N, C-alpha and C positions, 0 to 999 in steps of 0.2 A: 528585330535584326535576324536575317536568315542564318540558318545553321551552317557552320563551316563545312566545306566539302572534304571528305576523307582524302588522305594522301593517296595518290595513285602510284603504287610501286611498279617497278619494271616487271618483276616476277614474284608471284606468291607461290611458295612451295608448301604443299599440304602433306604433313607427315615428316617427322624428324628421325626416320630410320636411316639405314645405310644409303638408300637411293636419294632421299630428300636431303640428308646432311651433306652428301658428296656434291649434289647439284648446287646447293646453297653456297657451299664453300667455293666452288669453281666460279659461280656467278659473282659473288662478292669480290673475289680476287680480280675479276675482269672489270670491276667498276660498276656493276649493275646495282640498282636499288632493290634489295631482296627482303622479302618477308617470309618467315617460316612459322607455320601454325601447327602446333602439336597438341593433340587432345588430352594428353596426360601431363603431369608434372614430372620433369626430369630430375634425377634418374628414375626410371620405372622398369619393372621387370618385363621382359619380352620373351615369349616362348620361342626358343631357337636353340639348336645344339651348340651354337656359339663357336663352331670350328671355322676359322678363317684360313682358307687355303692359301698356299704360297702365291698363286696367281692373283688373288685378291689383296693380299697383304701389301704387295708392291704398289697398289693403287691408293693406299691410305696416306694421310698426311704425315709429316715428320713426328717423331716421338710416339708413334703408334704402339711401340713396345711397352709403353706405360700401362696399357690396358690388357696386356697378355698375361694370363695366369700360368700357362705352361706352353712350351713349344716342343714339337716332336719331329724327329728326323726319320721316323719309321712308323708305319701303319700296318695293322694286321687285317687280313681278309680271310674269314673262315667259312667253311661249308659244314655246318653242324651235322653230325651223323654220317657224313660222306667220307671222312678221313682225309679231307683236303684243307690244309692250312698254309697260308702264304704270308710273307712279310716283305713289304717294299721299303727300301732304305735309300736315303740320299744324304750327301754331306751337309746340305743346308736343311733347315726346317721345312717339312712338307705342310704342316698345319700348325696354326697358333690358336690355342684355346682361350676364348674370352667369355665374359658374360655380356649379353647384348646391351644391358643397361650401361655398361662401361664403354663399349664400342660406340653406341649411339651418342653417349655423352661427349666422347672425344670429338666426334664430327660436329656436333652442335656447338661446342665451345670454339672449335676452330673457325666455323662459319661466323659465329658472333664476333670473334676477334678480328675477322677479316672485314666486318662491317654489316653483316646481315642482322636484321631485327628478328628476334625470336620471341614468340608469344606462346607460353605454355598454358596448360589447362584450358584449351580453347577448342571446343568441338564445332566443326563446320557443319552447318545445317543444310546448306545448299549453295549452288552457284548459278548466277544469271549471266549468260554469255551475251554481250552486246557487240555492236559493230566496232566500237572503239576501245572496249575494255571488258574485263570480267569482274562482276561484283560477287564477293564472297560473303555469305551470310553466316555468322557464327553466333554462339551463345554469349559472346563477349560484346562484340560490335561488328559492324560491317566494314569490309575492306574492298579496295579496288586495285586491280593490277592489269597491266597490258597482257600478261600471260599467266596461266596457272600450270604448275607442274604437279600432277597428282602422284604422290608417293605414299598414299594412305592404305597400302596393303591389299590383301587378297579380296577383302570385302569393299573395296574402294567405292565410297558413296559419290566421290567426284566423277569417277568414270561412268557410273550409272546416270548421274545427272547430265552428263555431257552426251549421252546417247549410246555408249558402248554396250554390247551384249555382255552377259555374264561370262566368266572364264569357262572355257570349254572342258577342262579336265582338272580335277582336284584330287589330291591324295590325302586321306586322313592320316594324322600322325599323333602319337601320344608320347610324352616325355616325362620322366621322373627325375627330379633333382634329389639324389640319394646321398645320405650321410651315413655311411656304414661304419662298423667297428674298424679300428686302426689296421688290424691285420687284413681285413677284406679290402680296404682302400689300397694297401700296399700291393695286393695281388694284381690289381688292375692299373697300377700306376706307371707301368713301363711305356705303354703306347696306346693310342686309340685303336678300337677294333670295330669291324663291320662283320656281321654274321648273317649269312644266307641260310636257307632251309629252316628259317624260324617262323615264317608266315608266307602264304601264297602271294606271289606278285609283289614282294616287298623285302625288307631286310630290317635287322635290329642293330643297335650300336651301343657302345659304352665309351664315353669320352671322359678321361681323367681331368679334373680341374684342380685348383689349388688345395681345397679341403674337402672335396666331395666328388661324386661321379654324376655325369649326365647320361642317363640310360633311356633309350627310346626305341620305338618301333613304328614303321609306316607301311602302308599298303597302297600300291599304285592304282587300285580299283576304288571307285567312289563308294561302292557298297562292299563291305568286307566283314569278316567275323569280328566278334567283340575284341577290340584292341586291348582293353584292360585285361581280359583273361589271357590273351596271347602274350602280353608283356609280363604278366605275372609268371607264366610258365617259363618264359625266357630267363627271367631273373632267378627262378628256382633252379634251372639247369646250370646257371653260373654260380650258384651258391650264394645268391644275394637276396634270398627271400626274407631274411630277418635283418632289418636295418634299424638304426636308432631314430632316423627322421626321414620322411619322404614328402616332397612337394610335387603334386601332380598337375600336368598342364596338357591340354589338347589343342590342336590347330589344323588348318588345312594348307596344303602346299600346292601351288599351281604347277601343272606339268606341261602346259602349252600356252602360248600367248593369246591375248584377246584377238578375235578375228578383225581383219581390216587394218588400215594404217593406225599407228599408235600416236598419231597427232591429228587433231581435228580443230581447225581454226586456231583459237587461242588456248587450247588445252592439250597438254602432252602427258603421256603416262610413262612411268618408270618403275623398275623393280617389280615386286609382287603385284602391284596394281596393274602392271602390263602383262604379268604372267611370264616373266623372264627368269625361269628356273631351269637348271640343268636337269633334264629328265633321267639321265643315267645315275647321277649321284643324289638327286633331289636337293642340291645345294643352291641357294639363291643369293648369298651375300656377294659373290663375285659379280654377277650380272646386275645386281642392285646398284653397287658402287659404279660400275662401268656405265650403265644406262643413265645414271644421274649425271655423270661427267659428260656423256655424249649429248644429253639434253641441253646442258649448259653451253657446250660448244656450238650446238645448232642455234640456240637463241642469240648468242653473241655474233656468230657468223651471219645469221639472217637478219641482224640489226632490228630484232623485235618486229619484223614485218610478217604478218600471218601467211602471206602467199609464199614466203621464202623459208620460214622456219620449219614448217611441217615436212616438206620434201627433203630438206637437208637432214633433219632428224631421222626420217625413215631410211634415207640412204646410209647414214652412219650405222644405224641399227642393223640394216641388212648386211653391211660389210663386216661388222665386228661381232654381232650377236645372233641375229635371226638365222643366218645360214648355218652357224654352228649348232643351234638348237634343232634345226630340221635334221641334220646329220645325226645328232645325239638321239633323237627320238627313234630313228631306225635301230640303233644299237640297243636302246632301252626296251624296245619291243622284244628283241631276242633275249635280253637279260631277264625280263620279268614275266613274259607270256609263255616262254618255252623253256621251262626249267630243265628238261632232259637235255636239250641242245646246249643250254648254258653250262650245266654240270659236266657234260661231255667235253665241251671246249676247254673248260678249266682243268679237267683231268688230263687232257692232251697237252695243253700249253699254258697252264695256269699262271706260272711265274712270268712268262712273257706277256700275257694279257695284263697282269698287275703292273708290269713295267710300262706298258702302253698307257694305262689310265694314269699312272704316276706322272708320266710326261705331260699329260693334259692338265692335271691339277697343279703342276709346277709352272704351267704356262709355256712349256717348251714346244708343244705342238697342239693341233686342234683336231676336232672330229672330222671336219671337212677334208682334211688331208687324207685321212684313212678312207673316207667314202669315195673320194674322187679317184684314188689310186688303190683300189682293193688288191690288185696284184702285188704291188709293193708292200702293202700291209701284211698280206698273207705270207709273202716271202720273209718279211721281218720276224713274224711270230714263229715261223717254222725253222728258222736258223738255229743250229745247235751251238 
């Protein structure tokens, strides 16, 4: 008796992070037959600062507050050794602190409740792209789908198998989950902080969580000095050299999208797999969620037709994300490659610049607006 053919799903989503979970949820709600393959068992630790900006939080499903450990309506930006310290404040929360295991779990549960099939502890070994479907080869079994959405992170094996080149720009980052003494936890409990002049072409941060601190450092150059030594010195400056417990994690952050269209035939890329990270803030959760939702919208609007889905997806990305990232890269170069110009600009109008970035992370304006109308922007920051 011949073996039964595997079910052919409408869409197979590889990766259950913010991009994959958001896409699966939107697709399932639209009535698509969705498969989500996640290589780990959920919940699983995921290296990430876990700060969900206001612009990203509004994209999350209902009851997202259940995974929030702390919410902050103010954020500090400091230039260590330069005597410049700024605080941006809003009536509403600017950033919500989560642990990625909880955030990803929220999206995965919502997608499953909407009808998506979730397979955990399933490592994808390869994809075979055919004329009528994509075959996904895993260490569990093989699956078939009309489309694959690759949301499997910066080292996306799916993107590589489908022929995309490597990501063009990666930023090394190191983060410690620190459990300090109670008095030290209280010292940093008021607001998140970002600190420049801690490392060339990068910054460091401390994010207060419910019972610990997430402290980290990143460099926007692929080759950089020893991050471990740099982070140790940063923590020493903050008086956090002696702690009760530390968990150390390193990872790479993409600072530019993969070259070429982010859809090829029956394969789409989203989130870190596509390289959709804000190069100014190095924050990727916003565009991960958004690109997952845009991919779902393109698949539904394109009716799973390869000739239609790709152009629709690329058009949506261009309209909502890619143009913003190009404008942001211009500002990022000034911020990270020219520290004297950066420090001079913040010494001149630091609080105004902080307010500008705050409007962006709140979702009130975008980078393109500033780049297209620099005269308006320069007038805005120069007003007393």
